ZAMARGU-4260 file (C-alpha; in steps of 0.2 Angstrom, whole numbers, plus 5000, padded with zeros to 4 digits):
<rodrens>
0) 4900/4999/4924 | 4915/4989/4931 | 4931/4996/4929 | 4949/4987/4926 | 4965/4998/4929
5) 4984/4993/4927 | 4988/4982/4942 | 5001/4977/4955 | 5003/4961/4962 | 5010/4956/4979
10) 5013/4938/4981 | 5013/4931/5000 | 5021/4918/5002 | 5016/4910/5020 | 5020/4891/5014
15) 5027/4879/5025 | 5046/4871/5021 | 5044/4855/5021 | 5026/4853/5019 | 5024/4863/5001
20) 5036/4859/4987 | 5045/4872/4979 | 5044/4868/4961 | 5024/4869/4956 | 5025/4885/4965
25) 5042/4892/4957 | 5031/4886/4939 | 5018/4897/4946 | 5022/4912/4948 | 5030/4912/4932
30) 5013/4908/4923 | 5005/4920/4934 | 5018/4932/4926 | 5019/4928/4911 | 4998/4930/4909
35) 4998/4945/4917 | 5013/4954/4907 | 5002/4947/4890 | 4986/4954/4899 | 4995/4970/4903
40) 5012/4976/4900 | 5013/4988/4914 | 5009/4974/4927 | 5022/4974/4941 | 5025/4961/4955
45) 5033/4960/4972 | 5034/4946/4984 | 5035/4944/5004 | 5043/4929/5012 | 5049/4924/5027
50) 5068/4919/5038 | 5068/4915/5054 | 5068/4933/5063 | 5056/4943/5051 | 5050/4944/5031
55) 5059/4949/5017 | 5054/4958/4999 | 5061/4966/4982 | 5064/4984/4987 | 5054/4991/4971
60) 5037/4984/4963 | 5046/4975/4947 | 5040/4971/4930 | 5049/4956/4929 | 5040/4942/4938
65) 5056/4932/4936 | 5062/4941/4950 | 5051/4934/4964 | 5056/4917/4957 | 5074/4921/4958
70) 5072/4929/4977 | 5064/4913/4983 | 5077/4901/4976 | 5089/4911/4981 | 5085/4911/5000
75) 5075/4894/4998 | 5087/4885/5013 | 5082/4900/5025 | 5064/4902/5022 | 5052/4897/5034
80) 5034/4897/5038 | 5028/4914/5036 | 5017/4925/5048 | 5002/4931/5038 | 4994/4944/5050
85) 5013/4950/5049 | 5014/4948/5031 | 4998/4959/5026 | 5002/4972/5038 | 5020/4973/5026
90) 5012/4969/5012 | 4999/4986/5015 | 5013/4997/5020 | 5021/4991/5005 | 5006/4995/4993
95) 5003/5012/5002 | 5020/5019/5000 | 5018/5013/4982 | 5001/5020/4979 | 5009/5038/4987
100) 5019/5038/4969 | 5013/5030/4956 | 4995/5035/4949 | 4982/5024/4940 | 4985/5008/4948
105) 4975/4994/4957 | 4983/4981/4969 | 4981/4964/4973 | 4988/4953/4987 | 4989/4934/4985
110) 4990/4923/5001 | 4996/4907/4999 | 4995/4896/5014 | 4996/4878/5020 | 4990/4869/5033
115) 5008/4874/5042 | 5003/4891/5042 | 5003/4900/5059 | 4987/4910/5063 | 4983/4928/5065
120) 4982/4931/5081 | 4963/4938/5087 | 4971/4953/5094 | 4979/4961/5076 | 4964/4957/5068
125) 4955/4974/5069 | 4972/4981/5066 | 4971/4973/5048 | 4953/4977/5047 | 4957/4998/5050
130) 4969/4997/5037 | 4962/4987/5024 | 4945/4998/5025 | 4958/5013/5023 | 4965/5006/5006
135) 4950/4998/4999 | 4946/5012/4986 | 4964/5015/4980 | 4957/5000/4974 | 4964/4984/4983
140) 4961/4967/4984 | 4964/4949/4995 | 4966/4932/4987 | 4968/4919/4998 | 4974/4903/4992
145) 4973/4889/5006 | 4981/4873/5000 | 4974/4856/5008 | 4970/4863/5024 | 4952/4865/5033
150) 4953/4875/5048 | 4934/4886/5052 | 4941/4897/5064 | 4956/4904/5053 | 4945/4901/5037
155) 4932/4914/5046 | 4945/4925/5050 | 4953/4925/5032 | 4935/4928/5026 | 4931/4943/5036
160) 4948/4952/5031 | 4944/4948/5010 | 4926/4953/5011 | 4930/4972/5018 | 4938/4973/4999
165) 4928/4960/4990 | 4943/4946/4990 | 4939/4929/4989 | 4945/4913/4997 | 4951/4900/4987
170) 4954/4880/4991 | 4964/4867/4980 | 4968/4849/4988 | 4986/4848/4983 | 5002/4863/4976
175) 5002/4854/4961 | 4985/4864/4956 | 4994/4881/4961 | 4997/4885/4943 | 4979/4881/4937
180) 4973/4893/4951 | 4984/4906/4948 | 4980/4905/4930 | 4962/4911/4936 | 4968/4923/4947
185) 4979/4931/4934 | 4964/4940/4926 | 4963/4958/4933 | 4952/4963/4945 | 4937/4974/4941
190) 4930/4988/4953 | 4913/4982/4957 | 4912/4996/4972 | 4911/5014/4967 | 4927/5019/4973
195) 4932/5027/4959 | 4922/5039/4950 | 4930/5042/4935 | 4948/5038/4927 | 4955/5050/4937
200) 4946/5055/4953 | 4940/5042/4968 | 4926/5045/4981 | 4936/5045/4996 | 4923/5040/5011
205) 4923/5055/5025 | 4929/5043/5038 | 4946/5039/5026 | 4949/5054/5022 | 4959/5057/5035
210) 4972/5044/5031 | 4973/5051/5012 | 4979/5067/5019 | 4992/5062/5033 | 4998/5050/5015
215) 5001/5066/5007 | 5017/5077/5006 | 5017/5096/5011 | 5027/5105/4995 | 5043/5114/5000
220) 5045/5133/4997 | 5058/5141/4984 | 5067/5157/4989 | 5072/5162/4972 | 5064/5164/4957
225) 5063/5148/4944 | 5056/5144/4929 | 5036/5136/4934 | 5034/5120/4928 | 5018/5122/4922
230) 5013/5142/4914 | 5032/5143/4910 | 5036/5159/4918 | 5048/5164/4929 | 5045/5175/4943
235) 5046/5177/4964 | 5028/5173/4965 | 5025/5162/4978 | 5034/5145/4969 | 5034/5129/4978
240) 5043/5114/4973 | 5039/5094/4976 | 5049/5085/4989 | 5050/5069/4978 | 5057/5075/4962
245) 5059/5093/4963 | 5049/5100/4950 | 5044/5118/4954 | 5028/5127/4951 | 5018/5143/4955
250) 5007/5136/4973 | 4993/5144/4963 | 4998/5135/4945 | 4997/5119/4957 | 4980/5125/4964
255) 4973/5126/4948 | 4980/5109/4944 | 4974/5101/4958 | 4955/5107/4953 | 4956/5096/4940
260) 4968/5081/4947 | 4962/5078/4966 | 4961/5060/4971 | 4944/5065/4978 | 4950/5077/4991
265) 4948/5093/4984 | 4968/5098/4991 | 4975/5083/4988 | 4982/5077/4971 | 4997/5071/4962
270) 5013/5080/4957 | 5010/5083/4937 | 5029/5075/4935 | 5032/5061/4945 | 5013/5055/4953
275) 5019/5059/4971 | 5004/5064/4983 | 5003/5083/4986 | 4994/5092/4998 | 4991/5113/4999
280) 4979/5121/5013 | 4962/5119/5009 | 4958/5137/5011 | 4969/5143/4997 | 4963/5132/4986
285) 4945/5136/4987 | 4950/5153/4986 | 4959/5149/4971 | 4943/5144/4964 | 4933/5157/4970
290) 4945/5172/4962 | 4940/5174/4946 | 4953/5187/4942 | 4965/5174/4942 | 4972/5168/4927
295) 4969/5151/4922 | 4986/5142/4921 | 4991/5131/4907 | 4984/5114/4915 | 4994/5099/4908
300) 4984/5085/4902 | 4986/5068/4910 | 4998/5056/4906 | 4990/5039/4896 | 4996/5021/4901
305) 5010/5022/4888 | 5017/5036/4898 | 5012/5025/4913 | 5022/5010/4907 | 5038/5021/4903
310) 5039/5029/4918 | 5039/5012/4929 | 5053/5005/4916 | 5063/5021/4921 | 5060/5013/4940
315) 5069/4998/4937 | 5085/4995/4942 | 5099/4984/4931 | 5100/4968/4939 | 5084/4969/4947
320) 5077/4975/4962 | 5086/4971/4978 | 5079/4959/4992 | 5075/4968/5008 | 5076/4962/5027
325) 5065/4968/5041 | 5059/4961/5059 | 5043/4954/5058 | 5030/4969/5061 | 5018/4957/5071
330) 5033/4947/5076 | 5029/4947/5095 | 5017/4935/5102 | 5001/4945/5105 | 5002/4941/5126
335) 5019/4945/5127 | 5017/4962/5115 | 5004/4967/5127 | 5015/4963/5144 | 5029/4973/5136
340) 5018/4987/5131 | 5029/4992/5118 | 5041/5001/5129 | 5047/5006/5146 | 5033/5008/5161
345) 5041/5024/5161 | 5038/5030/5145 | 5020/5024/5145 | 5017/5032/5159 | 5022/5048/5152
350) 5011/5046/5136 | 4995/5041/5146 | 4981/5052/5151 | 4983/5049/5168 | 4966/5041/5169
355) 4964/5028/5185 | 4951/5018/5176 | 4963/5002/5166 | 4955/5001/5150 | 4955/4987/5138
360) 4972/4985/5130 | 4968/4986/5111 | 4979/4989/5094 | 4977/5004/5084 | 4985/5013/5071
365) 4993/5027/5075 | 4984/5041/5063 | 4998/5052/5055 | 5012/5037/5052 | 5001/5021/5052
370) 5014/5013/5063 | 5007/4998/5077 | 5003/5004/5094 | 4990/5001/5109 | 4977/5011/5113
375) 4985/5017/5129 | 4997/5031/5120 | 4987/5050/5120 | 5004/5054/5110 | 5013/5042/5095
380) 5029/5036/5101 | 5034/5035/5084 | 5031/5051/5077 | 5027/5060/5094 | 5012/5067/5088
385) 4994/5067/5098 | 4982/5052/5095 | 4968/5059/5098
</rodrens>
């Protein structure tokens, strides 16, 4: 049966100043926020929009949709038409960071486009497809809104991306129809795919598991006696702590906790205190499962939705989230990007495998840090780990 989860919505504002009028957009965002909050008080919102040198976005998802409107209004004079490819790339990066810290969420990216919206460079499409394929089981959906635009080639690219995550393409004739369409899209999406096997576990395809393994944090070792937050005993027995919230537990207690709270990969689970993704050694998890003499730890129950809402409220800042600004991750034209090859020729020659046969330059994601690079690198210039 299809399931519905608490949903975070990210708006990618790629409309064009001078073509699309802002007032209907503000009204539509307010309507979207009110409807989603009425249906589920734990619904949260974020928005991406562009200045000349790159995108802006809220530093955190917020429970108050009005902050999206306030962000747009505060920078309306400098807003330029948005780079959809760069916005999707940034949006997925933001969602990945949220997934790492918050459980029981699904994620929706709603892309607003018009006749002036720049096209996605074809060379970027495989990178975006890879990213979408890896996170679609969180679950993640893309809904694209095309306002008074007919472009079959660009429609095909957008449909190709949306189809990967059961998304949709929606067309309206003018900006004044936007509130009505967002009223329809305000309904939470159902997870029709078999990505979630029950409320807490995921069915993650083997080919995507390394992505989640790399995403999780290693616990930090504790070298002095502390009270375990699971079994409440204080001793020296292999204590570790969460690198995000600092909660301390026995390593073996976390291994037992992981058995019931993994995300679908046996050694990848969420911290029982802050939801951050944690990983232990797979062999250690298996040994704990097989050790019949191990005394079972006092396993804490999962937090219900009301607890999650309280937790999300605790993340809210007084006065709302700050607006962050970065350089566009896909802001360099594709041809220039290849020509420059990301770094100097000397750096590239150090990273190459030394083959005399030049292969076609393609964009890929580093499997460790998920930064966009080209297939000419054997070692990622960002995290310095081997690519192959």
